[in-house]
ChimeraX commands (.cxc) that place a marker at each C-alpha (Angstrom):
marker #1 position 0.00,0.00,0.00 radius 0.5
marker #1 position 1.39,3.37,-1.03 radius 0.5
marker #1 position 1.43,6.12,1.57 radius 0.5
marker #1 position 0.47,9.64,0.62 radius 0.5
marker #1 position 3.05,12.36,0.96 radius 0.5
marker #1 position 2.08,15.77,2.33 radius 0.5
marker #1 position 1.63,18.64,-0.09 radius 0.5
marker #1 position 4.58,20.91,-0.71 radius 0.5
marker #1 position 4.01,24.63,-0.06 radius 0.5
marker #1 position 3.72,25.35,-3.81 radius 0.5
marker #1 position 1.11,22.60,-4.20 radius 0.5
marker #1 position -0.87,24.08,-1.33 radius 0.5
marker #1 position -0.73,27.50,-3.01 radius 0.5
marker #1 position -1.86,25.99,-6.33 radius 0.5
marker #1 position -4.92,24.31,-4.82 radius 0.5
marker #1 position -5.73,27.38,-2.75 radius 0.5
marker #1 position -5.69,29.53,-5.88 radius 0.5
marker #1 position -7.93,27.03,-7.69 radius 0.5
marker #1 position -10.42,27.21,-4.81 radius 0.5
marker #1 position -10.26,31.00,-4.74 radius 0.5
marker #1 position -10.85,31.10,-8.49 radius 0.5
marker #1 position -14.05,29.13,-8.00 radius 0.5
marker #1 position -15.11,31.44,-5.18 radius 0.5
marker #1 position -14.34,34.50,-7.32 radius 0.5
marker #1 position -16.47,33.04,-10.13 radius 0.5
marker #1 position -19.38,32.46,-7.77 radius 0.5
marker #1 position -19.11,35.96,-6.32 radius 0.5
marker #1 position -18.84,37.50,-9.79 radius 0.5
marker #1 position -21.99,35.73,-10.94 radius 0.5
marker #1 position -23.71,36.72,-7.71 radius 0.5
marker #1 position -22.74,40.32,-8.37 radius 0.5
marker #1 position -24.37,40.08,-11.79 radius 0.5
marker #1 position -27.56,38.72,-10.25 radius 0.5
marker #1 position -27.58,41.30,-7.47 radius 0.5
marker #1 position -27.23,44.20,-9.88 radius 0.5
marker #1 position -29.69,42.74,-12.39 radius 0.5
marker #1 position -27.26,43.15,-15.26 radius 0.5
marker #1 position -27.30,39.56,-16.51 radius 0.5
marker #1 position -29.58,39.53,-19.52 radius 0.5
marker #1 position -30.29,37.06,-22.30 radius 0.5
marker #1 position -30.94,39.83,-24.83 radius 0.5
marker #1 position -27.53,41.52,-24.85 radius 0.5
marker #1 position -24.14,41.15,-23.21 radius 0.5
marker #1 position -23.13,43.98,-20.91 radius 0.5
marker #1 position -19.36,44.50,-20.98 radius 0.5
marker #1 position -19.57,46.51,-17.76 radius 0.5
marker #1 position -20.48,43.39,-15.81 radius 0.5
marker #1 position -17.53,41.55,-17.36 radius 0.5
marker #1 position -15.02,44.26,-16.45 radius 0.5
marker #1 position -16.44,44.61,-12.94 radius 0.5
marker #1 position -16.18,40.83,-12.50 radius 0.5
marker #1 position -12.63,40.86,-13.84 radius 0.5
marker #1 position -11.71,43.62,-11.39 radius 0.5
marker #1 position -13.22,41.57,-8.57 radius 0.5
marker #1 position -11.15,38.56,-9.64 radius 0.5
marker #1 position -7.99,40.67,-9.71 radius 0.5
marker #1 position -8.70,41.98,-6.21 radius 0.5
marker #1 position -9.24,38.44,-4.91 radius 0.5
marker #1 position -5.98,37.34,-6.54 radius 0.5
marker #1 position -3.99,40.23,-5.07 radius 0.5
marker #1 position -5.48,39.66,-1.62 radius 0.5
marker #1 position -4.56,35.99,-1.90 radius 0.5
marker #1 position -0.99,36.99,-2.76 radius 0.5
marker #1 position -0.61,39.01,0.43 radius 0.5
marker #1 position -2.21,36.30,2.55 radius 0.5
marker #1 position -0.01,33.62,0.98 radius 0.5
marker #1 position 3.08,35.81,1.28 radius 0.5
marker #1 position 2.59,36.18,5.02 radius 0.5
marker #1 position 2.24,32.43,5.51 radius 0.5
marker #1 position 4.59,30.87,2.95 radius 0.5
marker #1 position 7.36,33.47,2.44 radius 0.5
marker #1 position 9.95,31.46,4.35 radius 0.5
marker #1 position 8.93,28.09,2.90 radius 0.5
marker #1 position 9.72,28.67,-0.80 radius 0.5
marker #1 position 13.07,29.14,-2.51 radius 0.5
marker #1 position 12.09,32.02,-4.82 radius 0.5
marker #1 position 9.70,34.73,-3.58 radius 0.5
marker #1 position 8.44,35.31,-7.14 radius 0.5
marker #1 position 6.91,31.84,-7.05 radius 0.5
marker #1 position 4.37,33.14,-4.52 radius 0.5
marker #1 position 2.95,35.50,-7.13 radius 0.5
marker #1 position 3.04,33.22,-10.16 radius 0.5
marker #1 position 2.06,29.84,-8.75 radius 0.5
marker #1 position -1.53,29.10,-9.64 radius 0.5
marker #1 position -2.17,32.27,-11.65 radius 0.5
marker #1 position -3.33,30.35,-14.71 radius 0.5
marker #1 position -5.65,27.99,-12.87 radius 0.5
marker #1 position -7.10,30.86,-10.83 radius 0.5
marker #1 position -8.17,32.87,-13.84 radius 0.5
marker #1 position -9.19,29.79,-15.81 radius 0.5
marker #1 position -11.40,28.56,-12.97 radius 0.5
marker #1 position -12.87,32.04,-12.51 radius 0.5
marker #1 position -13.59,32.50,-16.20 radius 0.5
marker #1 position -15.06,29.04,-16.78 radius 0.5
marker #1 position -17.32,29.22,-13.74 radius 0.5
marker #1 position -18.37,32.80,-14.47 radius 0.5
marker #1 position -19.26,31.97,-18.09 radius 0.5
marker #1 position -21.13,28.82,-17.05 radius 0.5
marker #1 position -23.16,30.61,-14.39 radius 0.5
marker #1 position -23.77,33.63,-16.62 radius 0.5
marker #1 position -25.10,31.32,-19.34 radius 0.5
marker #1 position -27.31,29.38,-16.93 radius 0.5
marker #1 position -28.71,32.52,-15.32 radius 0.5
marker #1 position -29.29,34.46,-18.55 radius 0.5
marker #1 position -30.94,31.56,-20.30 radius 0.5
marker #1 position -31.46,31.24,-24.03 radius 0.5
marker #1 position -31.95,34.35,-26.14 radius 0.5
marker #1 position -35.53,35.23,-27.02 radius 0.5
marker #1 position -36.76,33.94,-30.40 radius 0.5
marker #1 position -36.36,36.44,-33.19 radius 0.5
marker link #1:1,2 radius 0.2
marker link #1:2,3 radius 0.2
marker link #1:3,4 radius 0.2
marker link #1:4,5 radius 0.2
marker link #1:5,6 radius 0.2
marker link #1:6,7 radius 0.2
marker link #1:7,8 radius 0.2
marker link #1:8,9 radius 0.2
marker link #1:9,10 radius 0.2
marker link #1:10,11 radius 0.2
marker link #1:11,12 radius 0.2
marker link #1:12,13 radius 0.2
marker link #1:13,14 radius 0.2
marker link #1:14,15 radius 0.2
marker link #1:15,16 radius 0.2
marker link #1:16,17 radius 0.2
marker link #1:17,18 radius 0.2
marker link #1:18,19 radius 0.2
marker link #1:19,20 radius 0.2
marker link #1:20,21 radius 0.2
marker link #1:21,22 radius 0.2
marker link #1:22,23 radius 0.2
marker link #1:23,24 radius 0.2
marker link #1:24,25 radius 0.2
marker link #1:25,26 radius 0.2
marker link #1:26,27 radius 0.2
marker link #1:27,28 radius 0.2
marker link #1:28,29 radius 0.2
marker link #1:29,30 radius 0.2
marker link #1:30,31 radius 0.2
marker link #1:31,32 radius 0.2
marker link #1:32,33 radius 0.2
marker link #1:33,34 radius 0.2
marker link #1:34,35 radius 0.2
marker link #1:35,36 radius 0.2
marker link #1:36,37 radius 0.2
marker link #1:37,38 radius 0.2
marker link #1:38,39 radius 0.2
marker link #1:39,40 radius 0.2
marker link #1:40,41 radius 0.2
marker link #1:41,42 radius 0.2
marker link #1:42,43 radius 0.2
marker link #1:43,44 radius 0.2
marker link #1:44,45 radius 0.2
marker link #1:45,46 radius 0.2
marker link #1:46,47 radius 0.2
marker link #1:47,48 radius 0.2
marker link #1:48,49 radius 0.2
marker link #1:49,50 radius 0.2
marker link #1:50,51 radius 0.2
marker link #1:51,52 radius 0.2
marker link #1:52,53 radius 0.2
marker link #1:53,54 radius 0.2
marker link #1:54,55 radius 0.2
marker link #1:55,56 radius 0.2
marker link #1:56,57 radius 0.2
marker link #1:57,58 radius 0.2
marker link #1:58,59 radius 0.2
marker link #1:59,60 radius 0.2
marker link #1:60,61 radius 0.2
marker link #1:61,62 radius 0.2
marker link #1:62,63 radius 0.2
marker link #1:63,64 radius 0.2
marker link #1:64,65 radius 0.2
marker link #1:65,66 radius 0.2
marker link #1:66,67 radius 0.2
marker link #1:67,68 radius 0.2
marker link #1:68,69 radius 0.2
marker link #1:69,70 radius 0.2
marker link #1:70,71 radius 0.2
marker link #1:71,72 radius 0.2
marker link #1:72,73 radius 0.2
marker link #1:73,74 radius 0.2
marker link #1:74,75 radius 0.2
marker link #1:75,76 radius 0.2
marker link #1:76,77 radius 0.2
marker link #1:77,78 radius 0.2
marker link #1:78,79 radius 0.2
marker link #1:79,80 radius 0.2
marker link #1:80,81 radius 0.2
marker link #1:81,82 radius 0.2
marker link #1:82,83 radius 0.2
marker link #1:83,84 radius 0.2
marker link #1:84,85 radius 0.2
marker link #1:85,86 radius 0.2
marker link #1:86,87 radius 0.2
marker link #1:87,88 radius 0.2
marker link #1:88,89 radius 0.2
marker link #1:89,90 radius 0.2
marker link #1:90,91 radius 0.2
marker link #1:91,92 radius 0.2
marker link #1:92,93 radius 0.2
marker link #1:93,94 radius 0.2
marker link #1:94,95 radius 0.2
marker link #1:95,96 radius 0.2
marker link #1:96,97 radius 0.2
marker link #1:97,98 radius 0.2
marker link #1:98,99 radius 0.2
marker link #1:99,100 radius 0.2
marker link #1:100,101 radius 0.2
marker link #1:101,102 radius 0.2
marker link #1:102,103 radius 0.2
marker link #1:103,104 radius 0.2
marker link #1:104,105 radius 0.2
marker link #1:105,106 radius 0.2
marker link #1:106,107 radius 0.2
marker link #1:107,108 radius 0.2
marker link #1:108,109 radius 0.2
marker link #1:109,110 radius 0.2
view
């Protein structure tokens, strides 16, 4: 039987950023519902840019939280900023698009 090894600090950061990307996607879609800007008739770029700004804020806050906890545990400090950046924004974007599509529904018949 193979024993599991504990996560390295960079693996913990990666999975934390994935989770935060999902949370940012949920909050972004919730923002669209709360403001009533999600519509099946036309796409509002304002909601997209506001959601993107929210995702950026979540990412930057995660950087400072991660920096305070993992700064001494990694070899290169730049790894704290770059680890998980792709999966964060990919998870945010995929979840936001999925929820936006489900909430807006199909376009009205023409």
